[in-house]
C-alpha positions as CSV (number, residue, x, y, z in Angstrom):
1,X,23.9,-0.5,-18.4
2,X,25.3,1.6,-15.5
3,X,21.9,2.6,-14.3
4,X,20.7,-1.0,-14.4
5,X,23.7,-2.2,-12.5
6,X,22.9,0.3,-9.8
7,X,19.3,-0.8,-9.8
8,X,20.3,-4.5,-9.4
9,X,22.6,-3.6,-6.4
10,X,19.8,-1.5,-4.8
11,X,17.3,-4.4,-5.2
12,X,19.8,-6.8,-3.6
13,X,20.3,-4.4,-0.6
14,X,16.5,-4.1,-0.3
15,X,16.2,-7.9,-0.2
16,X,18.9,-8.1,2.4
17,X,17.1,-5.8,4.7
18,X,14.0,-7.9,4.2
19,X,15.8,-11.0,5.6
20,X,17.5,-12.6,2.5
21,X,20.9,-13.5,3.9
22,X,22.2,-16.2,1.4
23,X,25.2,-14.5,-0.2
24,X,25.0,-16.6,-3.4
25,X,21.3,-15.7,-3.9
26,X,22.0,-12.0,-3.3
27,X,24.9,-12.0,-5.7
28,X,22.7,-13.7,-8.3
29,X,20.2,-10.8,-7.9
30,X,23.1,-8.4,-8.5
31,X,24.1,-10.3,-11.6
32,X,20.8,-11.1,-13.4
33,X,19.2,-8.2,-15.3
34,X,15.5,-8.5,-14.5
35,X,14.6,-5.9,-17.1
36,X,15.8,-8.2,-19.8
37,X,13.0,-10.7,-18.9
38,X,10.2,-8.1,-19.2
39,X,8.4,-6.4,-22.1
40,X,9.8,-3.1,-23.1
41,X,6.9,-1.1,-21.7
42,X,7.4,-2.6,-18.2
43,X,11.1,-2.4,-17.9
44,X,11.0,0.9,-15.9
45,X,9.4,-1.2,-13.1
46,X,11.9,-4.1,-13.3
47,X,13.6,-3.4,-10.0
48,X,10.5,-2.7,-7.9
49,X,9.9,-5.5,-5.5
50,X,6.6,-6.5,-7.1
51,X,5.2,-9.1,-9.5
52,X,4.5,-7.9,-13.0
53,X,2.5,-9.3,-15.9
54,X,4.3,-11.2,-18.7
55,X,1.3,-12.2,-20.9
56,X,-0.9,-15.3,-21.1
57,X,-2.4,-14.4,-17.6
58,X,1.0,-15.1,-16.0
59,X,3.4,-12.9,-13.9
60,X,7.1,-12.6,-13.2
61,X,7.3,-13.3,-9.5
62,X,8.1,-10.7,-6.9
63,X,11.9,-10.6,-6.4
64,X,11.6,-11.2,-2.7
65,X,9.6,-14.4,-3.2
66,X,12.1,-15.6,-5.8
67,X,15.0,-14.9,-3.4
68,X,13.1,-16.4,-0.5
69,X,12.4,-19.7,-2.3
70,X,15.9,-19.9,-3.6
71,X,17.3,-19.3,-0.1
72,X,15.0,-21.8,1.6
73,X,16.0,-24.5,-1.0
74,X,19.6,-24.3,0.5
75,X,21.2,-24.7,-2.9
76,X,24.9,-24.8,-3.6
77,X,27.3,-25.5,-6.5
78,X,27.0,-29.1,-7.7
79,X,23.3,-29.2,-7.1
80,X,20.7,-30.0,-9.8
81,X,17.4,-28.1,-9.5
82,X,14.0,-28.5,-11.0
83,X,11.8,-25.4,-11.5
84,X,8.1,-25.7,-12.3
85,X,6.7,-22.7,-14.0
86,X,9.4,-21.1,-16.1
87,X,7.4,-17.9,-16.9
88,X,9.8,-15.3,-18.1
89,X,12.9,-17.3,-17.2
90,X,14.1,-14.8,-14.6
91,X,13.9,-17.2,-11.6
92,X,15.7,-19.9,-13.6
93,X,18.5,-17.4,-14.4
94,X,18.8,-16.6,-10.7
95,X,19.0,-20.3,-9.8
96,X,21.6,-20.9,-12.6
97,X,24.0,-18.5,-10.9
98,X,23.9,-20.7,-7.7
99,X,23.7,-24.3,-8.8
100,X,25.3,-26.4,-11.6
101,X,22.2,-27.4,-13.6
102,X,18.6,-26.0,-13.8
103,X,15.7,-27.9,-15.4
104,X,12.7,-25.7,-15.9
105,X,9.2,-26.7,-17.2
106,X,6.6,-24.3,-18.6
107,X,3.1,-25.5,-19.6
108,X,2.4,-22.6,-22.0
109,X,4.2,-23.1,-25.3
110,X,4.6,-19.4,-26.1
111,X,6.2,-18.6,-22.8
112,X,8.5,-21.7,-23.0
113,X,9.7,-20.7,-26.4
114,X,10.4,-17.1,-25.4
115,X,12.1,-18.1,-22.2
116,X,14.3,-20.6,-24.0
117,X,15.4,-18.0,-26.6
118,X,15.9,-15.3,-24.0
119,X,18.0,-17.5,-21.6
120,X,20.1,-18.7,-24.6
121,X,20.8,-15.1,-25.8
122,X,21.8,-14.0,-22.4
123,X,24.3,-16.9,-22.0
124,X,22.5,-19.0,-19.3
125,X,23.7,-22.3,-20.9
126,X,23.2,-24.4,-17.8
127,X,19.4,-23.9,-17.9
128,X,17.3,-26.5,-19.8
129,X,13.8,-25.5,-20.8
130,X,10.9,-27.9,-21.5
131,X,7.3,-27.3,-22.5
132,X,5.1,-29.7,-20.6
133,X,3.1,-30.5,-17.4
134,X,5.3,-29.4,-14.5
135,X,3.3,-31.4,-12.0
136,X,4.8,-34.5,-13.5
137,X,8.3,-33.3,-13.2
138,X,11.3,-34.3,-15.4
139,X,11.7,-38.0,-14.7
140,X,14.7,-38.7,-16.8
141,X,16.7,-36.0,-15.1
142,X,15.6,-36.9,-11.5
143,X,16.4,-37.0,-8.7
144,X,16.8,-33.3,-7.9
145,X,18.5,-31.6,-4.9
146,X,15.8,-29.0,-4.9
147,X,12.4,-28.5,-6.6
148,X,10.9,-25.0,-6.7
149,X,7.3,-24.6,-7.9
150,X,6.2,-21.1,-9.0
151,X,2.5,-21.8,-9.0
152,X,0.0,-22.7,-6.3
153,X,-1.4,-26.2,-6.2
154,X,-4.2,-27.8,-4.1
155,X,-1.7,-30.3,-2.6
156,X,1.8,-31.6,-2.9
157,X,2.1,-33.4,-6.3
158,X,3.1,-37.0,-5.5
159,X,5.3,-37.2,-8.6
160,X,7.4,-34.2,-7.5
161,X,7.9,-35.7,-4.1
162,X,9.1,-38.9,-5.7
163,X,11.7,-36.9,-7.7
164,X,13.2,-35.3,-4.7
165,X,16.7,-36.6,-3.7
166,X,17.6,-37.5,-0.1
167,X,18.3,-34.3,1.7
168,X,16.5,-32.4,-1.0
169,X,13.9,-29.6,-0.5
170,X,10.6,-29.0,-2.3
171,X,9.3,-25.4,-2.1
172,X,5.7,-25.0,-3.3
173,X,2.7,-22.8,-2.6
174,X,-0.3,-24.9,-1.5
175,X,-3.9,-23.8,-0.8
176,X,-7.5,-25.0,-0.8
177,X,-8.4,-22.6,-3.7
178,X,-6.3,-21.2,-6.6
179,X,-6.5,-17.8,-5.0
180,X,-4.8,-18.1,-1.7
181,X,-1.8,-20.3,-0.6
182,X,0.8,-20.9,2.0
183,X,4.4,-21.4,0.9
184,X,5.6,-24.7,2.3
185,X,9.0,-26.3,2.4
186,X,9.2,-30.1,2.3
187,X,12.5,-31.8,3.1
188,X,13.4,-35.4,2.6
189,X,15.2,-36.6,5.7
190,X,15.9,-40.2,6.7
191,X,13.3,-41.4,4.3
192,X,10.6,-39.1,5.6
193,X,9.2,-35.8,4.4
194,X,9.3,-33.0,7.0
195,X,7.1,-30.0,6.2
196,X,7.6,-26.3,7.2
197,X,5.2,-23.4,6.7
198,X,7.0,-20.3,5.2
199,X,4.0,-17.9,5.2
200,X,1.2,-16.6,3.0
201,X,1.8,-16.0,-0.7
202,X,-0.2,-15.5,-3.9
203,X,0.8,-17.4,-7.1
204,X,-1.0,-18.2,-10.3
205,X,-2.7,-21.6,-10.2
206,X,-0.6,-24.8,-10.7
207,X,-2.4,-26.3,-13.7
208,X,-1.7,-29.9,-14.6
209,X,-2.5,-33.6,-14.0
210,X,-1.6,-33.3,-10.3
211,X,-2.7,-29.7,-9.8
212,X,-5.7,-27.7,-10.8
213,X,-7.6,-28.5,-14.0
214,X,-7.9,-25.7,-16.6
215,X,-11.1,-23.6,-16.5
216,X,-13.3,-22.4,-19.3
217,X,-13.4,-25.6,-21.2
218,X,-9.7,-25.4,-22.2
219,X,-7.8,-28.7,-22.6
220,X,-5.2,-29.6,-20.0
221,X,-1.6,-30.1,-21.1
222,X,-1.8,-33.7,-19.7
223,X,-4.6,-36.3,-19.6
224,X,-7.0,-35.7,-16.8
225,X,-6.7,-37.7,-13.6
226,X,-8.4,-38.0,-10.2
227,X,-5.8,-35.7,-8.8
228,X,-6.8,-32.9,-11.1
229,X,-9.3,-30.6,-9.3
230,X,-11.2,-27.5,-10.0
231,X,-11.9,-25.3,-7.0
232,X,-15.7,-25.3,-6.4
233,X,-17.6,-22.0,-6.7
234,X,-18.0,-20.3,-3.4
235,X,-21.6,-19.2,-4.2
236,X,-24.1,-20.8,-6.5
237,X,-25.3,-17.3,-7.4
238,X,-21.9,-15.9,-8.2
239,X,-20.5,-12.7,-6.7
240,X,-22.4,-10.2,-8.9
241,X,-25.8,-11.7,-8.1
242,X,-24.9,-11.9,-4.4
243,X,-23.8,-8.3,-4.3
244,X,-27.0,-7.2,-5.9
245,X,-28.9,-8.8,-3.1
246,X,-26.9,-7.6,-0.1
247,X,-25.7,-4.0,-0.9
248,X,-27.5,-0.9,0.3
249,X,-28.0,1.5,-2.5
250,X,-26.7,5.1,-2.1
251,X,-28.8,7.1,-4.7
252,X,-27.8,10.5,-3.3
253,X,-24.9,11.3,-0.9
254,X,-26.8,13.9,1.2
255,X,-29.9,11.8,1.6
256,X,-28.5,8.3,1.9
257,X,-29.6,6.3,5.0
258,X,-26.4,5.7,7.0
259,X,-28.1,4.1,9.9
260,X,-26.7,0.6,9.3
261,X,-23.2,1.9,8.9
262,X,-23.3,4.0,12.1
263,X,-24.8,1.0,13.9
264,X,-22.0,-1.3,12.9
265,X,-19.4,1.4,13.8
266,X,-20.9,1.4,17.2
267,X,-18.5,2.4,20.0
268,X,-15.4,2.3,17.8
269,X,-12.8,4.9,18.8
270,X,-11.3,5.4,15.4
271,X,-13.1,5.3,12.0
272,X,-10.8,5.4,9.0
273,X,-12.4,6.7,5.8
274,X,-10.5,6.0,2.6
275,X,-10.5,7.1,-1.0
276,X,-9.4,5.3,-4.2
277,X,-8.0,8.6,-5.6
278,X,-6.8,11.9,-4.2
279,X,-9.1,13.9,-6.6
280,X,-12.6,12.5,-6.7
281,X,-15.5,14.6,-5.5
282,X,-17.8,11.8,-4.4
283,X,-15.2,10.4,-2.0
284,X,-14.7,13.8,-0.3
285,X,-18.4,14.5,-0.1
286,X,-19.3,11.0,1.3
287,X,-16.5,11.2,3.9
288,X,-17.9,14.5,4.9
289,X,-21.4,13.1,5.2
290,X,-20.3,10.2,7.3
291,X,-18.1,12.4,9.5
292,X,-21.0,14.8,10.2
293,X,-23.1,11.8,11.2
294,X,-20.4,10.5,13.6
295,X,-19.9,13.9,15.1
296,X,-23.6,14.6,15.6
297,X,-24.7,11.1,16.6
298,X,-21.7,9.4,18.1
299,X,-19.9,12.3,19.7
300,X,-16.6,12.1,17.7
301,X,-14.0,14.7,18.8
302,X,-11.4,14.8,16.1
303,X,-11.1,14.9,12.3
304,X,-7.6,14.0,11.1
305,X,-6.4,14.0,7.5
306,X,-3.5,12.7,5.4
307,X,-2.2,16.3,5.3
308,X,0.5,18.5,6.9
309,X,0.2,19.4,10.5
310,X,0.9,23.1,10.3
311,X,-1.6,23.7,7.5
312,X,-4.3,21.7,9.2
313,X,-3.5,23.7,12.4
314,X,-4.7,26.8,10.7
315,X,-7.9,25.1,9.7
316,X,-8.3,23.8,13.2
317,X,-8.0,27.3,14.8
318,X,-10.4,28.7,12.2
319,X,-12.9,25.9,12.7
320,X,-12.9,26.6,16.4
321,X,-13.8,30.3,15.9
322,X,-10.4,32.0,15.5
323,X,-9.9,34.8,12.9
324,X,-7.3,34.3,10.1
325,X,-5.0,37.0,11.6
326,X,-3.5,37.7,8.1
327,X,-1.9,34.3,7.8
328,X,-1.3,33.0,4.3
329,X,-3.9,30.3,3.3
330,X,-3.0,26.7,4.1
331,X,-2.1,23.9,1.8
332,X,0.1,25.8,-0.6
333,X,2.5,23.0,-1.5
334,X,2.0,20.3,-4.2
335,X,-0.6,18.8,-4.4
336,X,-2.6,21.9,-3.6
337,X,-5.9,20.5,-4.9
338,X,-5.8,17.5,-2.5
339,X,-7.1,19.6,0.4
340,X,-7.7,23.0,-1.2
341,X,-10.9,22.1,-3.0
342,X,-14.5,23.1,-3.0
343,X,-15.7,19.9,-1.3
344,X,-13.2,20.3,1.6
345,X,-14.1,24.0,1.9
346,X,-17.8,23.1,2.3
347,X,-16.9,20.6,5.1
348,X,-14.7,22.8,7.2
349,X,-17.3,25.6,6.8
350,X,-19.8,23.1,8.3
351,X,-17.3,22.2,11.1
352,X,-16.9,25.9,12.1
353,X,-20.7,26.3,12.2
354,X,-21.0,23.2,14.3
355,X,-18.4,24.3,16.8
356,X,-20.0,27.7,17.2
357,X,-23.4,26.1,18.0
358,X,-25.0,26.6,21.4
359,X,-23.7,24.5,24.2
360,X,-20.7,23.2,22.4
361,X,-18.4,22.6,25.4
362,X,-16.2,20.1,23.5
363,X,-15.4,21.5,20.1
364,X,-14.3,19.2,17.3
365,X,-10.7,19.5,16.3
366,X,-9.1,19.2,12.9
367,X,-5.5,18.0,12.5
368,X,-3.0,16.8,10.0
369,X,-1.1,13.5,10.4
370,X,1.5,13.7,7.6
371,X,5.2,14.6,7.8
372,X,6.1,16.5,4.6
373,X,6.1,19.9,6.2
374,X,9.7,19.9,7.5
375,X,10.4,23.6,7.2
376,X,7.0,24.9,8.1
377,X,7.2,22.8,11.2
378,X,10.6,24.2,12.1
379,X,9.1,27.7,11.7
380,X,6.2,26.8,14.0
381,X,8.5,25.5,16.7
382,X,10.7,28.6,16.6
383,X,7.7,30.9,16.6
384,X,6.3,29.1,19.7
385,X,9.6,29.3,21.6
386,X,10.1,32.9,20.7
387,X,6.9,33.7,22.6
388,X,7.4,31.4,25.6
389,X,11.2,30.8,26.0
390,X,13.5,33.1,23.9
391,X,16.6,31.3,25.3
392,X,15.3,28.0,24.1
393,X,14.5,29.6,20.8
394,X,18.1,30.6,20.3
395,X,19.2,27.0,20.9
396,X,16.6,25.7,18.5
397,X,17.8,28.0,15.7
398,X,21.3,26.7,16.1
399,X,20.2,23.1,16.1
400,X,17.8,23.5,13.1
401,X,20.4,25.4,11.2
402,X,21.8,22.0,10.2
403,X,18.9,21.7,7.8
404,X,18.9,25.2,6.5
405,X,20.9,24.6,3.3
406,X,18.2,22.2,2.1
407,X,15.1,24.3,2.5
408,X,14.3,24.5,-1.1
409,X,14.4,20.7,-1.6
410,X,14.6,18.6,1.6
411,X,14.9,15.4,-0.4
412,X,18.4,16.7,-1.5
413,X,19.4,16.6,2.2
414,X,18.4,12.9,2.3
415,X,20.6,12.2,-0.7
416,X,23.6,14.1,0.7
417,X,23.3,12.5,4.1
418,X,23.0,9.0,2.7
419,X,26.1,9.4,0.5
420,X,28.1,10.6,3.5
421,X,28.9,14.0,1.9
422,X,27.0,16.0,4.6
423,X,26.7,15.4,8.3
424,X,23.5,14.0,9.7
425,X,21.1,16.3,11.5
426,X,19.5,13.5,13.4
427,X,21.1,14.4,16.8
428,X,20.1,18.0,16.6
429,X,16.4,17.5,15.7
430,X,15.9,14.7,18.2
431,X,17.5,16.8,21.0
432,X,15.1,19.6,20.2
433,X,12.1,17.2,20.6
434,X,13.5,15.9,23.8
435,X,13.9,19.4,25.2
436,X,10.3,20.2,24.5
437,X,9.1,17.0,26.0
438,X,11.2,17.5,29.1
439,X,9.6,21.0,29.7
440,X,6.1,19.8,29.1
441,X,4.7,20.7,32.5
442,X,6.1,24.3,32.4
443,X,4.9,24.9,28.8
444,X,1.5,23.3,29.1
445,X,0.7,25.5,32.1
446,X,1.2,28.6,29.9
447,X,-0.9,27.4,26.9
448,X,-1.7,23.7,26.6
449,X,-2.9,23.6,23.0
450,X,-0.1,25.8,21.7
451,X,2.4,23.4,23.4
452,X,0.7,20.4,21.7
453,X,1.2,22.2,18.4
454,X,4.8,22.9,19.0
455,X,5.8,19.5,20.3
456,X,4.0,17.8,17.4
457,X,5.9,20.0,15.0
458,X,9.1,19.1,16.7
459,X,8.2,15.4,16.5
460,X,7.4,15.9,12.8
461,X,10.8,17.5,12.1
462,X,12.6,14.5,13.8
463,X,10.6,12.0,11.8
464,X,10.8,14.0,8.5
465,X,14.6,14.2,8.8
466,X,14.7,10.4,9.1
467,X,12.2,10.0,6.3
468,X,14.2,12.0,3.8
469,X,17.3,9.9,4.6
470,X,15.4,6.6,4.5
471,X,13.7,7.3,1.2
472,X,17.0,6.8,-0.6
473,X,17.2,3.2,0.6
474,X,14.2,2.3,-1.4
475,X,11.7,-0.4,-0.5
476,X,9.2,-0.2,2.2
477,X,11.2,1.7,4.9
478,X,10.1,5.2,4.0
479,X,6.5,4.2,3.5
480,X,6.5,2.5,7.0
481,X,8.1,5.4,8.7
482,X,5.5,7.8,7.2
483,X,2.5,5.6,8.1
484,X,3.9,4.9,11.6
485,X,4.3,8.7,12.1
486,X,0.7,9.3,11.1
487,X,-0.5,6.5,13.4
488,X,1.5,7.8,16.3
489,X,0.3,11.3,15.7
490,X,-3.3,9.9,15.9
491,X,-2.4,8.2,19.2
492,X,-1.0,11.5,20.6
493,X,-4.2,13.4,19.7
494,X,-6.5,10.8,21.2
495,X,-4.4,10.8,24.4
496,X,-4.4,14.6,24.5
497,X,-8.2,14.8,24.2
498,X,-8.7,12.4,27.1
499,X,-10.2,9.1,27.9
500,X,-12.9,8.1,25.5
501,X,-11.9,10.5,22.7
502,X,-12.9,9.4,19.2
503,X,-11.3,10.3,15.9
504,X,-12.1,10.1,12.2
505,X,-9.2,9.6,9.8
506,X,-9.3,10.8,6.1
507,X,-6.6,9.1,4.0
508,X,-6.1,7.1,0.9
509,X,-7.3,3.5,0.7
510,X,-3.7,2.4,0.6
511,X,-3.2,3.9,4.1
512,X,-6.6,3.1,5.6
513,X,-6.8,-0.5,4.6
514,X,-5.1,-3.3,6.4
515,X,-1.8,-4.0,4.6
516,X,-1.8,-7.6,5.7
517,X,-4.8,-8.2,3.3
518,X,-2.8,-6.9,0.3
519,X,0.4,-7.5,-1.5
520,X,1.8,-4.5,0.3
521,X,2.0,-6.7,3.4
522,X,4.0,-9.3,1.5
523,X,6.4,-6.6,0.7
524,X,6.8,-5.6,4.3
525,X,4.7,-2.5,4.3
526,X,2.3,-1.4,7.1
527,X,-0.5,1.0,7.2
528,X,-2.4,3.3,9.6
529,X,-5.4,1.0,9.3
530,X,-3.3,-2.1,10.1
531,X,-1.6,-0.4,13.0
532,X,-5.0,0.8,14.3
533,X,-6.4,-2.7,14.2
534,X,-3.4,-4.1,16.0
535,X,-3.9,-1.4,18.7
536,X,-7.7,-1.2,19.0
537,X,-9.0,-4.4,17.5
538,X,-12.7,-4.0,16.6
539,X,-12.6,-0.4,18.0
540,X,-11.0,0.5,14.7
541,X,-13.4,0.6,11.8
542,X,-11.9,0.7,8.2
543,X,-14.0,2.0,5.3
544,X,-12.7,1.7,1.7
545,X,-14.1,3.5,-1.4
546,X,-14.1,2.6,-5.1
547,X,-15.2,3.8,-8.6
548,X,-15.2,2.5,-12.1
549,X,-14.8,5.5,-14.4
550,X,-15.3,9.3,-14.7
551,X,-13.0,12.2,-14.2
552,X,-10.3,12.8,-11.6
553,X,-8.0,15.7,-10.5
554,X,-4.4,14.5,-10.8
555,X,-1.0,15.4,-12.2
556,X,0.9,13.6,-14.8
557,X,4.1,13.7,-12.8
558,X,5.1,14.6,-9.2
559,X,5.2,18.4,-8.9
560,X,3.2,18.9,-12.1
561,X,0.1,21.0,-12.6
562,X,-3.3,19.6,-11.8
563,X,-5.3,18.2,-14.7
564,X,-8.8,16.9,-15.0
565,X,-8.2,13.5,-16.4
566,X,-10.5,10.8,-17.6
567,X,-10.4,7.7,-15.4
568,X,-10.3,4.5,-17.4
569,X,-12.9,1.9,-16.8
570,X,-11.7,-0.7,-14.4
571,X,-9.9,-3.9,-15.4
572,X,-12.1,-7.0,-15.8
573,X,-10.1,-8.9,-13.1
574,X,-10.6,-6.3,-10.4
575,X,-13.0,-5.6,-7.5
576,X,-14.0,-2.5,-9.3
577,X,-15.2,-4.4,-12.4
578,X,-17.2,-6.7,-10.1
579,X,-19.0,-3.7,-8.5
580,X,-19.6,-2.2,-11.9
581,X,-21.3,-5.4,-13.1
582,X,-24.0,-5.0,-10.5
583,X,-25.4,-2.0,-12.4
584,X,-26.0,-0.2,-9.1
585,X,-24.7,3.4,-9.4
586,X,-23.8,3.7,-5.8
587,X,-23.9,1.4,-2.8
588,X,-22.7,0.5,0.7
589,X,-21.4,-3.0,1.3
590,X,-20.9,-4.3,4.8
591,X,-17.8,-6.6,5.1
592,X,-17.1,-7.1,8.8
593,X,-20.8,-8.0,9.6
594,X,-22.3,-8.7,6.1
595,X,-26.0,-9.5,5.8
596,X,-24.9,-12.9,4.3
597,X,-21.6,-14.6,5.4
598,X,-21.2,-15.8,1.8
599,X,-20.1,-12.2,1.0
600,X,-16.8,-12.6,2.8
601,X,-16.2,-16.0,1.2
602,X,-17.1,-14.9,-2.3
603,X,-15.0,-11.7,-2.2
604,X,-12.0,-13.2,-0.4
605,X,-10.0,-13.0,-3.6
606,X,-7.4,-11.9,-4.1
607,X,-8.4,-9.6,-6.9
608,X,-6.9,-6.5,-8.3
609,X,-7.8,-3.2,-6.7
610,X,-7.1,0.3,-8.1
611,X,-5.2,3.1,-6.3
612,X,-4.7,6.5,-7.9
613,X,-2.8,9.0,-5.9
614,X,-1.9,12.6,-6.9
615,X,-0.3,11.3,-10.1
616,X,-2.4,9.3,-12.6
617,X,-0.7,7.5,-15.5
618,X,-3.4,5.7,-17.6
619,X,-0.9,4.4,-20.1
620,X,0.8,2.2,-17.4
621,X,-2.3,1.9,-15.3
622,X,-1.9,-1.8,-14.4
623,X,1.7,-1.4,-13.2
624,X,1.2,2.1,-11.7
625,X,-2.2,1.9,-10.1
626,X,-3.3,-1.7,-9.4
627,X,-2.4,-4.2,-6.6
628,X,-3.8,-7.4,-5.3
629,X,-6.0,-7.4,-2.2
630,X,-8.6,-9.4,-0.3
631,X,-11.3,-6.8,0.2
632,X,-13.2,-8.4,3.2
633,X,-9.9,-8.6,5.2
634,X,-8.7,-5.2,4.0
635,X,-11.8,-3.2,5.1
636,X,-14.8,-3.4,7.4
637,X,-17.1,-1.7,4.8
638,X,-16.9,-0.6,1.2
639,X,-18.6,2.3,-0.5
640,X,-19.0,2.3,-4.3
641,X,-19.7,5.0,-6.9
642,X,-19.9,3.7,-10.4
643,X,-19.2,7.0,-12.2
644,X,-17.5,9.9,-10.5
645,X,-16.3,13.5,-11.0
646,X,-13.2,15.3,-10.2
647,X,-13.0,17.6,-7.2
648,X,-13.1,21.3,-7.8
649,X,-9.7,22.7,-7.0
650,X,-9.4,26.1,-5.3
651,X,-6.0,27.0,-6.7
652,X,-3.6,29.8,-6.0
653,X,-3.3,32.6,-8.6
654,X,-0.5,32.6,-11.2
655,X,1.5,35.8,-11.7
656,X,-1.1,37.8,-9.8
657,X,-3.7,37.2,-12.5
658,X,-6.5,36.7,-10.0
659,X,-7.2,36.8,-6.3
660,X,-6.8,33.4,-4.6
661,X,-9.7,31.7,-2.9
662,X,-9.3,32.4,0.8
663,X,-9.6,28.7,1.8
664,X,-10.9,28.1,4.3
665,X,-11.5,31.7,5.4
666,X,-13.8,32.9,2.6
667,X,-16.4,31.9,0.1
C-alpha cells in the first residue's frame, strides 16, 4: 500500500493547489483509498483528478468536485450529513472522516448493495446506506446539518429543503436539462434559504419523484408526481436527422469546396486546425488543404505546429529556399512519425514551391510552438552566440552547464530538483534569456531572424526547465505551462511579423479546442485555443476533427516503436458515434454560424469525445482516450471522416540497414 499512500498524498496536494483549503477534507482525501471503490481494471486511474465509470451508467465523481462539495458544506465533528447518490461509496467515505454520521441513499439497488458491503469491509461504520429515492431524503433521520446531492436536478427538491437543519447547507447541481448544471449552495439562515452559485459542473441526472423522470419507459423508484419532469427534446428531428440536413459533404479532400469555411474564417488572425489523433492521414491532408487555401486566398503568413522549435526552424529555412547544409534531418526524437511522415513532407514541399514563386515578397514561415527540445535549444543558443558574441557564449556555457548532467533524460532533472537533491537551474536559464532580450537592438541589427531564433530557443529553455520541475507536482500545472508557452510563442511570432500578420496552428484537438467547453476546464486546464479566444475573440477560429474507425499510427507506450493500430469504432454515447450515424463518409459542420441555430442547441451536450495522442491503448479506451465536451462551444467548425487511415511514417534507419528519408530535403 506504500505506492497508494503516496498517490493519496499527491492527490491531496493537487486539490490544495486547486483551492481546497479545509484541512479535515484534505486529510480525508489522504486517508480514503479511492482505488478500493473502483473496478480492478480502473484502479490505475484512481488518483487522477477525473470522474470514472462504475457501471449502470453512473460515475465516481471527480475528486476535486467531491472535495469542493464537502468543503462548501462546512462540516465538522458532531454533524449529521445526508448524501443523495451513493454511487461507489467513495464520497460517503470521505464525509465519514469529517462528521459523526453519514446517511446515503442510492436509487440503483446493485450499486447500493455493493457500496454497503464495500464500506462495511473497509470499516466505515458511521455510514448508513439505503436503497431508495434520494429526492425524498431520509425523513426519520432528519434534520441534517448538510445535504450533498451527487446528481443534477431540474430544481431544488422541496423535501430536501425541508430536511435541512437551521444553519445547514444543501449542495446540489441544478440545470434546465440533465446535461448541464450549476453547482449551488443553499443555506438555511434565520428561517430563510440563501443561495450561492459555485460554478458549472456536469453530473448524472437526479432521477426521482422530485427530480427527472427515468427515460426509455423504465419505472421510477417512486410514484410519479407533477414535480417529476423529462427534459424536452431540443429538436423534433433529432440530432442525426438535423446533421444530415446541415452538413457539407467532403467527398474528396483535394476537391472539396471550402468556400463556406473560408468565408466564415473571414479576417481572423489565427486559425487553429486540430486532429483527433497524432497519426491519421486524413487529418494531416485536410489541414494542409485548408492551410493552402488560407495562404493563397487570405494571405496567411505563418504555419505553426505542435512541434519543437529547433526542428521546425530547419524546415522553415528549407521552405524559404535555403539548402540543407549537411544538417541532420529534423524531428528525430519520439514520436518521430508525428511530423516525419509522407503527408507532412508533401505539404512542406508545396510550401517551398509557393515561397519560390514569382513576386513572393512576404514568404510564409514555418515554426514550432512546443517546448520539449531543451538541449537542442541550448545548442542553438550557443551556436548563435559563438557567431555574434563569443564572450556571451562563454557565459552561456557556464550557465547552461547546470543542466548538462541531465542531457540524456531531462525529466530526471525535474525529479532531482523537486526532491531537493540538486540545485535548481532556474536562475541561470532565466538570466540567459534576460541577457538576450537586453541586447535585442544590437543583435537584431546583425541578423534579425537569427536573433529571433536564438531568443526563442532561450525562452524555450527557461520554460522547459520549469516544465520538467512542475510535471512532478502532477495535475494541470505542467499542461498549462506547456500550452501557455505555445500560445506565447504564437504571440511572439505574430508580433515579429508585424501588424496584420496571420497564423495557422496545427495541434491536437485537446490543445486547439476551448478547454472551458470540456471537463479539462473543470480540472483547471487551459489550451492554446482558449487563450487565443480570450486574446482575439472572434479573430481566433477553432476547427476540430473527428473519426469513427480505421487505422492510426501510434505507440503502445511512451517511447515505444510506432505501430499501425486498428482504431475501435466510437462509443455509442459520443459525438463520434452521432456523426457516424449520419452515414456521410466525410463532412464539414459549421458551429459558430450554423445554417440552423438548432445545431448548437442539439449538440450542446455534453457528450463524450475521443482523443488519441501518440499512445493508443484500446483496452482502456474509455479511461485513456475519452473526455466530456460541448462541441459547439469547444470549436467553431468540425470536420468529420468516418473511416480513416494511418499516416505513412518516414522513419530513421535501424543499425544502418537503409538510408533514411531526407525529410524534408528529398523525395
